[in-house]
N, C-alpha and C positions, 0 to 999 in steps of 0.2 A: 618234527619238524620239515614240511616239505619247504623246497625256499622260493624261490616269487620267480618265478620268469625272468630273463634278462629279452632282450630282442636279441635273435642270430641275425646274423648276418644279410641269411637272404630275406628276411623279413624287414630290415631296415629296407636294403635296397625296393623292395615293393612297396615299405613306404615311404620312401623318398619319392617311386615313380606317379603314388595316385595322389600326394601333395602340390605336384608339379599339375600331375593334370585336373584336381581340382579345385587349386589354386588360395587353399585355405590343411593348413597342421592340423583338424578335422577327420581326414582323412586318412592321415597316417595312421590316427588312437582307432581308427575302424578297420585298420589292417592287423596290431595289432595284435585289438580282443579277435581275429576273426585266426590270425597262427597261433597265438599264445594263451587265450583263454578269455575269461570278467575278471580275472586281476593279475598284472604286469607290474615291471617296472621299466621307467622309464631312467634308459642309463645316458643321461648329459651329463658336461664337465660339469664340479659344479652344482645340478638338479637329480638327483633320482629318486622321485615319489613312489611310494604306490599306489597303481592307478589302479581300481572300480568298477565294476560295471552290474546291470544285474538287479532284479528286486533282492535279492539276502545281502546283493555288500547296501542297497538303497536302504535295508532292515537292517540291519547293520550299524552305519552310518549314524543315522535320522533317530533309531531307538533302544537298539540293546547295544550297545557301547557306544552312547553318547554321550553317558558322565566323563568318558573317560578320553574324549575325542576336544580336542581346543577349536575354537574358531580364534578364539586372537593367541596372532602369530606377529611378538614385539617387531621384528624385525620385518617385516610387508608395510610396504607402503602402506595400505588401506584403514591401519594403525592407528600410520602415521598421522593420517586425514582425516580418520573419522573420531580415533582416542578416543572416547569413551561413550562411544552413540549404543544401541542396540546391539547392532549387526557385531559387534566385534566386541562385544560384551559376556562374556561364561557364567554359568552357577547363579549363585540368588539376584548377581548384580543384574542381570541381562533378565532375568526374571520379575525385578523389580522394574525394572523400566519399559517392562511391556505391560503391565502389568497398567500401569499409570496409560501405554499409548490405545489401551485396548475400548474404553468408552467414545474417541471419536472415528474412528475405522469400522466403530460394532456395524453391523449390517443396518438394524435400524435407524441410523445415519444419514444412509443414504440416498434416499429419496429425498431429503434436506439438499443434498451435493447438488442432486443434477441440473436446478438453475443457473450454476459458475458454471458448469461444464457446457452445454449450452452459449451458454455466455464464452464460455472461451471459442469454440467452434466457430460459430458466427461472428469476429474476431478475425479470427485467422483466415477466411474464407472471406471475406470481405476483399483482400485484397490477391486475389483470381482470379485474371479476365482471361473467357473461351477462348482456346485456341492455344493461348500458353501451356508451355512444359514447370512444369514443378519437379521441384525436388521433393516425394512426402516423407523422405528422411525428415530431411529437417523439419520440415508445417510441420508435424506427427511432433517431435520435437517442442516444437511454439506453444502447440496446444497443449500437450505434457505438462508445458512447466507453470502455463496461465492456469488451467484445471487445478493442478498441488498447491500453488499459491494462495488462490480464491477460498478454499476449498479445507485445506490442513491448515493454514495461519491466517484466515483472512488479508490476504494483502491484494495490490494489487501491482501483477508484474511487470505491467505494460509498459513503463517506464525505462526499467531497467531490463529489457528484455534487448534489443541493442546495446547495450553498454555492458550488462552482463553478457553474451554469446559467449564469447571468449573463455571470459572466467572459469563459466560449467562446465563450453569443453577442455581448457585445460582437469580441471578436480575429476572427471572420466576418466582423459590420457594418463594422469599423475595414479595411480588404480587399478591401468590395465596392464594383461599380464607384458614383456617388456625384459630385455637383459639382465635385471637387475636381478630377475629368479635364479641365473646363472653365476652374475656374478659379486652381488649381494652390494654394491655396486649404492653411494646414499643416487634414490631416482629424481634419473630429472631434474635439474633446478632448474629447466624453463619453464616450469610449470609453477613456479613460487609469485608472481606478481597476479598470474587467476587466479590465486589462492589467496591471496591475499585480502583478493580485490572482496573474496566472496567473505571471506571472515567480518569486514570490512561492513560487506553489505550487511551479514546476519547481527550483529551484535545494535544495527541502528533500528533494521527491525523490532531489536530487543525488547529497547528503551522506546522506543513508539509506540509500541502494542502496549509496556508496561504502564506508559502514561494513560495509555484510553482506558485502560481498565481500575484502574486507581478511584475514574469518575466516575462507574458503573457500580451501582449496585446489581447490575443480570450475571449470574455465573454464568462465566465460556463452554464451549461446545466444543470446540476446533482445538486442534494438537495442540498448536504454541496456546493457548490461554489457555486447557487447562495445567500444561507443566508452569505457566508461571503463576496460577491462583497455587498450583502444591505449594509453592519457595525454594520451587530451583535451583540451584545454584548459578550463577550467568556460562563460566566455560560449558557446564556442563550441559545446558539445555541446548550452546551451539552445536554441541556434538549432537543432539540429536535433532535439528534441524537438517544442517548438514549431510546428514546420514538417509533422512525422509528426500531432501530435496533429490539427492541425484540421485540414490535405490530405487527413492519414486519413482522419480521422472523418467528415465532413462532403460527399465525394462518396461514400461508404457513404450514410447519412442519406441523400440524395437520391437514389441508385436500386432502397431498398429501396422509399422513400416511393413512385415514383413505379411501379417496377413492383405497386406492392397500389392503388394508383387506377388500369391500367391491368387486373388485372383483374376488378378492383370494378367498373369501366364494359363490360365484356368479360364478361358469365355464363357461354357457352358456351365461353369459353378457360376459362376459371375453373375450372368442372364437370371442361377433361378436363384439368388439372394438375393439379386436386386428384387424381384419379382414379388420376394417373401416382401422386404422393404417395402416397399409401392403399398401393400398394403391398412400401411399405418397414418393414417390423419395427419393432416396435412396442416391443421389452425388449429390445433391443442399440442401443450407437450405431453411427451413418455414419460409415465413413469416405469419405476422398475416391474411392476410384474406386467409392463409391454413388454421390456425390452428383454425380461427374462421368458418372454414367451415368442421371440423369437428362433425356435428354432433349427434352421438352413444355417442361417449365421453362427449362432451360439458352435456350431457340429462344423465350422471351417476356422473358427478362434480358436477350438480346443483342437486340432490337427495343425494348424499353425503353432501351437504353441507345442505339438508334439513334434514336427520337425526342427521348430526352430527355435530351443527354450531359451527365451533374451540371460535367465542362469540357466546357464549350459555344464556349467559343473561348479561340487564342492568341495573347497582346499579346510583343510582339521591338519594338528597337531598332536601325534597317538602322546596321552600324557603320560604314557605306562606303557610297559610292557601289552601287548594282545596276542588275542590268536584268530584268526579269520581264517573257515577250514580248513584247515591240519597249516596255515601260511601264518608264521612265524611275525609282528608288525616292532619294533624296537621302539624303545620313550623317543618321542622324540623327531620319530619320522614322519613327513611329509603327507597326509596321505590323501587321495583328490579322487571322488566318488566321478563320473560320469552321468549326466539327468542326460546329454544328447546321445553316447551307445544305450542309456538304455532306453531309450521314448525308442531307438531305434533298431532294439538287438529282434533279431532275427525269430529270435524261439519264442519269442510273444508279439510280435507284430507282422505278420503275411505283409508281402509286396512293403517292405520296410520304410524302403527311402520313397515312397511313392502321397503323392497327398492326395488321401482319399478320406475325406470327411463325411462321409457316408461312415466309416465304421463305426464314429463316435454315437452315429443317431439311436431312434429308440428309447432312448437312457441307458444304453449298455453299455456299462463301467469295464474300463481295466483290470486286467489283474491288481496286487495290490502291489504296491512300489513301483509300481512298471511305466508310468504315470506321472510326470513329477513335478512340473512344472511349478507347481509353490509351492513346491518341497512335502515333507510331510513328516508325521511325530507332533512335539511339543511344539517343535519352535518352524512348522509349517510359519509360508507367507503371512506375516498378519493384516498385508492389505489384499488380498489375495478376494474379498467379493467386489471390491472398491476398484481395481482393478478389471473385472469383470461385466461390470457395467458400464463402468469410463467404455472401455472399447466395444458394448454395444449398441453405446451412447455419439459415439464417435463416428464408427462405421458409417453405420443404421443416415444419419445426417449426409456424412459425405454421396453415398449411393442414393442417396434420396435426390440430391440435388444439384448431381457434375453425372456427368457422364464420363471416365478412364479409361485412359488408353496409356499400357505399359508400354517404353519405348526406349533407344538410350543399350546400354552395352548389359551383356549378363555378370547378374549378382552373384557373388560370393560373400559367402559366412565371414566377419574379420570376429576375430574373438576379443572385445576390446572388456571394458566395465561388468558387458553386457553382449550377446552374440545379435548382435545390427548388420544387416545389410549393404553390401559395396559392392560399389562407390558410392550407391546409392542407389531411388528408388525412384527413376523418373515419369513421368505419364502424365496426358496431356487430353489436360481441361475441355470438358464441355457442357454447355445448361441445358438442365434440362424443364423439360414444359410437361408441366401433370394434368 
């Protein structure tokens, strides 16, 4: 068996320089990949995971070895927060939960969700004023939260948006990478109040919705209603709702904010996308088929997902001794496959670090397992179709109504629960007259 390469002192120095230059640790991982190859080990005190990149590694993790690579790690904060949510379950427990969720997230449901999506955009944009600079990271989070709650839970989150804003961010911060990865200390007790607030809200939401369903003869179609109708125990139901609330809205937030940043950074592409959006009718709602016909906007979204995938890595734990391409992975080892590195791999992507939406034009599909923004294999993202329609609708609506000018400081990727733009995406608003 070949030993898994460790960073050399020279690679370590180059990685440090790259991280200081670019302002984020992903730059260091790119150096390690260039110097050591697609399989290497991070060597920090108490944290020595195997890191993998490239399509062969993705296929191994997502398909070939998936039964022996567990999602659930009991010591991780994400397990403490989501408990038995679908995201941190393995085997039959995961499959049963996913099967229950499928109907509410099926493509045939999307047309019925559009009205709620439009309403969320209208509500947030009501507060926007010409000439004002807004942080699109914040504004897109508001829209994403309102959409998720109205579509999947049939709940109006408006009264809670301000009150629970900090609690939502606390949940995200609680599961974001931090010092707990090295020392396994109890993860950040400053988040406890926010976590309690979220639990209190979810239990109240469950109780209120149960009372409504008890008085109705109409079978529910939304996710919360379907779970309640199945007789799911309240604690397990809380775990699924929190999983969808946090994972579902945070990924959409990151995608929308990054796409606006990239459009603002590339004026020519911005103008071309806006021209396409201007072909949409102003006096009627757009359906799923119409939104899917926005090919230039779709290419931009695909490229934003390639450069800045919201879920930028996948973490697993080896359930037994494994072998990959001659490397031995002992049982209990943490295995990280990097979506970010794979989607910027120079062997598979020409000018890999550049924003080139045209690479997705004309229905061109990337090589298998080189574009992983929604994962792959049997556990690919259950909300992929939902997220793609949502992103097209929100972005088309904004570009139809507003002139958006990027202002402010340089943006860098931040490795939180998702990969988000920091310090934010500041844009000056201007009203359009069509």
